[in-house]
Backbone as CSV, one residue per row, in Angstrom:
resi,resn,N_x,N_y,N_z,CA_x,CA_y,CA_z,C_x,C_y,C_z
1,UNK,104.595,125.299,97.726,104.371,123.905,97.398,104.975,123.550,96.041
2,UNK,104.990,124.505,95.126,105.544,124.232,93.807,107.038,123.923,93.887
3,UNK,107.750,124.592,94.806,109.183,124.318,94.950,109.431,122.877,95.362
4,UNK,108.574,122.343,96.231,108.774,120.979,96.701,108.637,119.981,95.556
5,UNK,107.621,120.136,94.694,107.461,119.193,93.583,108.582,119.343,92.568
6,UNK,109.034,120.576,92.337,110.140,120.729,91.387,111.425,120.156,91.979
7,UNK,111.594,120.252,93.310,112.755,119.659,93.963,112.688,118.139,93.857
8,UNK,111.500,117.562,94.086,111.356,116.113,93.959,111.637,115.680,92.525
9,UNK,111.176,116.463,91.576,111.410,116.142,90.185,112.907,116.202,89.863
10,UNK,113.592,117.184,90.412,115.037,117.296,90.182,115.760,116.127,90.839
11,UNK,115.353,115.746,92.038,115.951,114.609,92.725,115.763,113.336,91.904
12,UNK,114.569,113.169,91.359,114.288,112.000,90.533,115.179,111.983,89.303
13,UNK,115.305,113.129,88.654,116.161,113.193,87.461,117.613,112.900,87.793
14,UNK,118.103,113.422,88.901,119.498,113.190,89.298,119.723,111.708,89.589
15,UNK,118.810,111.088,90.361,118.944,109.657,90.652,118.897,108.825,89.375
16,UNK,117.991,109.190,88.478,117.863,108.462,87.221,119.165,108.536,86.418
17,UNK,119.767,109.719,86.353,120.994,109.857,85.568,122.189,109.205,86.244
18,UNK,122.209,109.216,87.553,123.272,108.481,88.259,123.157,106.995,87.937
19,UNK,121.931,106.467,87.995,121.716,105.050,87.683,122.082,104.753,86.237
20,UNK,121.698,105.628,85.318,122.005,105.400,83.904,123.503,105.404,83.641
21,UNK,124.192,106.375,84.200,125.643,106.472,83.979,126.354,105.281,84.610
22,UNK,125.975,104.941,85.842,126.592,103.790,86.508,126.296,102.502,85.744
23,UNK,125.061,102.348,85.286,124.702,101.160,84.507,125.489,101.071,83.207
24,UNK,125.616,102.188,82.519,126.373,102.212,81.267,127.841,101.876,81.516
25,UNK,128.416,102.431,82.568,129.811,102.124,82.905,129.998,100.642,83.225
26,UNK,129.033,100.054,83.933,129.125,98.625,84.257,129.032,97.767,82.993
27,UNK,128.107,98.119,82.105,127.961,97.371,80.860,129.254,97.450,80.047
28,UNK,129.796,98.656,79.909,131.030,98.839,79.138,132.184,98.077,79.789
29,UNK,132.305,98.163,81.104,133.380,97.475,81.811,133.308,95.971,81.607
30,UNK,132.117,95.416,81.730,131.966,93.972,81.535,132.313,93.589,80.103
31,UNK,131.833,94.374,79.141,132.129,94.061,77.739,133.622,94.171,77.425
32,UNK,134.281,95.157,78.009,135.717,95.337,77.774,136.503,94.114,78.245
33,UNK,136.066,93.513,79.346,136.783,92.344,79.847,136.259,91.039,79.274
34,UNK,134.963,90.951,78.998,134.370,89.687,78.560,134.655,89.375,77.096
35,UNK,134.549,90.357,76.228,134.706,90.092,74.797,136.104,89.543,74.468
36,UNK,137.179,90.169,74.931,138.500,89.576,74.629,138.660,88.173,75.231
37,UNK,138.079,87.961,76.399,138.191,86.640,77.034,137.449,85.585,76.220
38,UNK,136.274,85.938,75.719,135.491,84.993,74.932,136.105,84.739,73.558
39,UNK,136.827,85.714,73.031,137.410,85.588,71.698,138.805,84.963,71.719
40,UNK,139.396,84.849,72.879,140.757,84.301,72.937,140.736,82.818,72.592
41,UNK,141.816,82.383,71.961,141.907,81.003,71.525,142.606,80.112,72.544
42,UNK,143.245,80.727,73.513,143.934,79.903,74.506,142.920,79.272,75.457
43,UNK,143.301,78.126,75.964,142.443,77.432,76.918,142.794,77.916,78.320
44,UNK,141.823,78.488,79.033,142.119,78.917,80.398,142.389,77.704,81.296
45,UNK,143.172,77.928,82.309,143.522,76.822,83.192,142.361,76.452,84.120
46,UNK,141.497,77.405,84.399,140.351,77.123,85.259,139.286,76.375,84.463
47,UNK,138.308,75.858,85.186,137.207,75.160,84.523,136.447,76.134,83.627
48,UNK,135.907,75.640,82.525,135.116,76.526,81.670,133.859,76.993,82.396
49,UNK,133.484,78.220,82.109,132.317,78.793,82.750,131.056,78.150,82.183
50,UNK,130.196,77.643,83.043,128.951,77.055,82.550,128.105,78.109,81.831
51,UNK,127.399,77.650,80.833,126.586,78.552,80.027,125.526,79.250,80.881
52,UNK,125.042,78.605,81.930,124.012,79.201,82.782,124.522,80.471,83.456
53,UNK,125.772,80.472,83.901,126.329,81.659,84.550,126.452,82.789,83.536
54,UNK,126.860,82.459,82.326,126.961,83.479,81.283,125.583,84.055,80.981
55,UNK,124.586,83.183,80.894,123.229,83.645,80.580,122.660,84.558,81.658
56,UNK,122.830,84.206,82.917,122.287,85.088,83.959,123.073,86.395,84.022
57,UNK,124.348,86.348,83.689,125.130,87.589,83.598,124.613,88.475,82.479
58,UNK,124.291,87.866,81.343,123.728,88.621,80.223,122.361,89.196,80.613
59,UNK,121.569,88.422,81.323,120.268,88.912,81.792,120.454,90.128,82.692
60,UNK,121.435,90.051,83.572,121.718,91.169,84.476,122.088,92.424,83.687
61,UNK,122.939,92.274,82.683,123.341,93.412,81.854,122.196,93.923,80.990
62,UNK,121.398,93.003,80.447,120.254,93.420,79.638,119.264,94.236,80.478
63,UNK,119.105,93.838,81.727,118.222,94.582,82.620,118.685,96.017,82.790
64,UNK,119.986,96.207,82.929,120.508,97.570,83.065,120.264,98.378,81.799
65,UNK,120.375,97.716,80.651,120.087,98.407,79.395,118.601,98.718,79.244
66,UNK,117.750,97.769,79.593,116.300,97.984,79.508,115.830,99.101,80.438
67,UNK,116.524,99.252,81.546,116.110,100.251,82.538,116.215,101.679,82.012
68,UNK,116.970,101.891,80.961,117.034,103.225,80.364,115.665,103.632,79.839
69,UNK,114.916,102.679,79.298,113.604,102.970,78.739,112.487,102.619,79.730
70,UNK,112.579,101.447,80.328,111.568,100.957,81.261,112.246,100.648,82.593
71,UNK,112.238,101.639,83.477,112.998,101.522,84.730,112.564,100.326,85.576
72,UNK,111.285,100.158,85.768,110.814,99.073,86.630,111.183,97.712,86.050
73,UNK,110.837,97.481,84.803,111.107,96.188,84.171,112.615,95.919,84.117
74,UNK,113.377,96.901,83.680,114.822,96.722,83.582,115.472,96.436,84.924
75,UNK,115.051,97.176,85.951,115.628,96.963,87.284,115.292,95.572,87.807
76,UNK,114.063,95.144,87.601,113.669,93.813,88.075,114.412,92.710,87.310
77,UNK,114.556,92.867,86.003,115.311,91.892,85.202,116.756,91.837,85.682
78,UNK,117.345,92.992,85.928,118.727,93.034,86.396,118.871,92.368,87.768
79,UNK,117.924,92.606,88.651,117.969,91.975,89.973,117.806,90.461,89.878
80,UNK,116.939,90.004,88.977,116.785,88.560,88.769,118.100,87.971,88.264
81,UNK,118.748,88.638,87.327,120.049,88.183,86.840,121.090,88.144,87.944
82,UNK,121.082,89.182,88.791,122.031,89.223,89.903,121.790,88.061,90.870
83,UNK,120.537,87.797,91.176,120.206,86.673,92.060,120.660,85.360,91.427
84,UNK,120.479,85.243,90.107,120.952,84.050,89.402,122.451,83.881,89.496
85,UNK,123.181,84.978,89.347,124.640,84.923,89.486,125.007,84.490,90.903
86,UNK,124.323,85.040,91.888,124.602,84.681,93.297,124.377,83.194,93.550
87,UNK,123.308,82.661,92.965,122.985,81.248,93.174,123.976,80.342,92.448
88,UNK,124.269,80.669,91.191,125.118,79.803,90.382,126.611,79.956,90.653
89,UNK,127.012,81.140,91.124,128.432,81.386,91.365,128.607,82.200,92.653
90,UNK,128.445,81.564,93.807,128.563,82.293,95.071,129.913,82.973,95.269
91,UNK,130.963,82.453,94.633,132.289,83.061,94.765,132.344,84.456,94.152
92,UNK,131.452,84.743,93.202,131.423,86.070,92.579,131.077,87.148,93.602
93,UNK,130.407,86.757,94.655,129.998,87.733,95.669,131.160,88.180,96.550
94,UNK,132.303,87.578,96.364,133.494,88.007,97.098,134.090,89.271,96.498
95,UNK,133.677,89.592,95.258,134.182,90.793,94.593,133.257,91.970,94.911
96,UNK,133.774,92.997,95.566,132.923,94.138,95.939,132.247,94.812,94.743
97,UNK,132.876,94.768,93.574,132.277,95.410,92.403,130.943,94.771,92.020
98,UNK,130.746,93.520,92.344,129.493,92.834,92.006,128.283,93.525,92.638
99,UNK,128.493,94.173,93.757,127.374,94.821,94.444,126.949,96.122,93.765
100,UNK,127.727,96.580,92.784,127.312,97.754,92.016,126.112,97.440,91.117
101,UNK,125.966,96.177,90.715,124.845,95.801,89.854,123.497,95.942,90.574
102,UNK,123.324,95.342,91.762,122.032,95.544,92.432,121.853,96.984,92.917
103,UNK,122.950,97.650,93.256,122.851,99.053,93.661,122.283,99.894,92.523
104,UNK,122.777,99.656,91.314,122.294,100.391,90.155,120.824,100.072,89.894
105,UNK,120.466,98.799,89.995,119.065,98.412,89.805,118.180,99.075,90.860
106,UNK,118.651,99.149,92.084,117.870,99.798,93.146,117.722,101.298,92.870
107,UNK,118.741,101.939,92.335,118.619,103.353,91.966,117.552,103.547,90.885
108,UNK,117.509,102.623,89.921,116.455,102.687,88.905,115.081,102.505,89.546
109,UNK,114.966,101.577,90.485,113.684,101.364,91.168,113.260,102.596,91.958
110,UNK,114.194,103.209,92.645,113.879,104.406,93.429,113.455,105.548,92.524
111,UNK,114.158,105.753,91.423,113.777,106.846,90.516,112.427,106.559,89.872
112,UNK,112.133,105.292,89.579,110.813,104.928,89.041,109.721,105.250,90.056
113,UNK,109.952,104.872,91.303,108.955,105.113,92.357,108.762,106.607,92.590
114,UNK,109.849,107.369,92.655,109.732,108.815,92.838,108.997,109.459,91.673
115,UNK,109.244,108.968,90.480,108.563,109.484,89.305,107.066,109.211,89.394
116,UNK,106.700,108.018,89.814,105.284,107.670,89.978,104.633,108.523,91.057
117,UNK,105.332,108.744,92.160,104.792,109.591,93.231,104.603,111.026,92.754
118,UNK,105.563,111.514,91.981,105.493,112.876,91.460,104.294,113.021,90.520
119,UNK,104.083,112.044,89.649,102.951,112.108,88.717,101.628,112.003,89.456
120,UNK,101.577,111.195,90.510,100.355,111.066,91.298,100.029,112.370,91.996
121,UNK,101.052,113.049,92.549,100.833,114.348,93.203,100.347,115.380,92.204
122,UNK,100.917,115.370,91.003,100.491,116.333,89.976,99.035,116.102,89.579
123,UNK,98.626,114.829,89.464,97.250,114.522,89.107,96.290,114.940,90.212
124,UNK,96.697,114.757,91.455,95.828,115.103,92.583,95.698,116.614,92.762
125,UNK,96.764,117.374,92.468,96.718,118.827,92.639,96.229,119.521,91.377
126,UNK,96.314,118.863,90.243,95.976,119.488,88.956,94.577,119.305,88.558
C-alpha cells in the first residue's frame, strides 16, 4: 500500500511541475511578444486593442503565476481570465496556442486535487 501512495505523490509532483513549466513558458512567451508591441511607437494598422481584453489577458497570466503558490486559486483565476478572453475576443480562439492556457490551469487543478486526496489518505491511514 505504501508504494501506491508514493506513486500517487510522484504523479502529483510530475503533474505540478509540468503545469509550472508550461505556465512559465506561456508567461515568458506572452511577455516576449507583448512588451515590444506595447512599447513600439508606430501605430498599428488594426484597431487598438480594448483595455478590457488586455486586462483579462493579464488576469489569465496572473492566475498562472499565482498557481505556483496557490494551485486552486491561481488555476481558477487563470480560467476566469481565459473565459474573459473568449467572450471579449472570440477570434483569439482560432489560435491553437490559446488552448494551452486552460490546459495549464487544468493541470494545476488536477495536481491540487491529487494533492488533497493524497493528504486525506495519509490522515485516514495515519
